[in-house]
C-alpha positions, 0 to 999 in steps of 0.5 A: 744774739742769744742761742738757747741750748746751742751745744757750744759747751756742756756743763755737768750738774755739779758745775751748774750747781756751783756756778748758780751758787757762786752767782747767788753768793756774789749777788750779781745783777741780771746784767752779769753772766758767766764769761768763759774763754781762753788766754795765752800762757802755760806750757801748753799754750792756753789756760781757761778763763771762768768769771762773771762779767757783762756782755761785750759786743763781740760775744756769743751768748747762750743760756744754761738753765737760765744763766747767761753764758758769754764767749768771745767769738774769736774764742768759740772755736777753742771751746767748742764741745768742751765739758766743764765739771766741778770737783770738790775733794781733799786734794782738788777743788775747782772747775775742770775743763775737759776739752776734746780740742786740746792737742796737748796738756802738761802736768801743771794742769794749765 
């Protein structure tokens, strides 16, 4: 199932630009898309997953500016309405997940 413009996750322009750059540099085929998810661990319970992967049977698929995005159906609830940004600076460089569903965070950033 592909849902264009379904508001599961929002990406900033910086995040979209970096994702497209990484996709191109990695020379991924059209079978690959961006995988987003959560995994257990860290002192607040979850950490975020962002990687390139192929679609799995249990995935929800949607598109952001032509790039396929996959989220396991069981994790969609945890990521709903999350915003992903990309920051590049002297102290920090990477993707930032701003999740309104998160009830707690810690100082380690996980």
